N, C-alpha and C positions, 0 to 999 in steps of 0.2 A: 577451551573453558564447556562446548557441550547443547544441550536445549535445554534453554533457561526457559522458567513460567512468566508465562505477557502479563494475560489476563484469562479470565476466570470468559466461559468458552457464553457464558448469558449477558457480557458483557457489551456484545457486539448482535448488532440487532443485522439480517442480512440488509440490507443497504447503506446502513450504517459508518460511520470511521470511529476511530478513537487513541488516543495515543496518550502514549508512554515509553519514560527510560527506562532504558535497559541493555545492560552492559556496556555502559562508553557512548549509546543511540539514544538520536529520539526517532521512535517508531510512530507511524502508525497503521495499523492497525484496522481492516476491512472488511467487510464476507461483501463478494456479488449476487448476485441472485438467486445465483445455485445455494446458498447463503455458501461455499465454500470461505476459506480467512487468508485472506495475504499479509506479511509485513510485510517492508519498507518503510526505508528511511523515510520522515518525514518532510524534508526538507525540496520544491519544485529544483530541479539543477539548472531551471533557466532563472527564476534569480530572490529564491530562495524563500518565495512562500510558505506557510507553513499549510503542509495540507492537512488535517488535521484540522483549522476551525475552515482552510477557505479551497477543500476538496471535498470535492460531492460522487460519489457511486454510483454512475452509469451502467449500464446490469453486467460486459466485465473488463468495466475499468473504472481508474481511476480518475478522477479530470481535475484539476488544478483551475477553479477558476477566476482564479489572476489573469491568466492569457492564454484558456480552453487548452493546454499540456492534456494528451493522456497518454497513465498506463496502462497499462494490458499486467497481468501475470506475472506475467514471465520476466517486468521493468521496459519491458522495451515504447519506446516515450513515442508519441505522433501531437500530429495536431493535423485537422480539418479542417480541409476551406468552404464556404456557401454546398456546395456545388455535390462533398464529400468527398473527395480528396484528398487522401492522408500523404503529410508529407513527416520524413522524419525525422525528431529530433532526440538531442538526449536521453539518455535513459538512467532507472534511478538504480539503487541497489533493492533487489530484492531477497528478503532469508527466508529458506526450509521452516518448513513451519509444518503444522503437529495439534489435533487436536487428537488430548490424551485426559482420560477421569474426569469429562467437566473444565479445563483448561487449555487456550489456546497459546500449545510453543513451540518458541522456536529454535532455531543454529543460529548463532551469532557467528557463528566460525571458522563457520562451514563452508570452499571456498563454492567463490560464484564465481 
């Protein structure tokens, strides 16, 4: 499959998340506080909440507001308790992405 254009670079603001369907997958595309894009599966592995409508970017993580699971840019899933301890949770699939010529592109076939 190789690199696919997922969305225009200007469609995803810093701290924002949008949804796209590509390569037979529902994807969440978001930018961390530094403006780097991230492309991951759009469904939280906990109870399949939609991370596009129920996700919020906090720093360098996408947080599922349904049950507060947090996903790092590498897909590592955690949940932070009230005292700040992080407990491991299920990871989410992240796809290699890049920005080229005004587009966010992802390689949905790359080994993960």
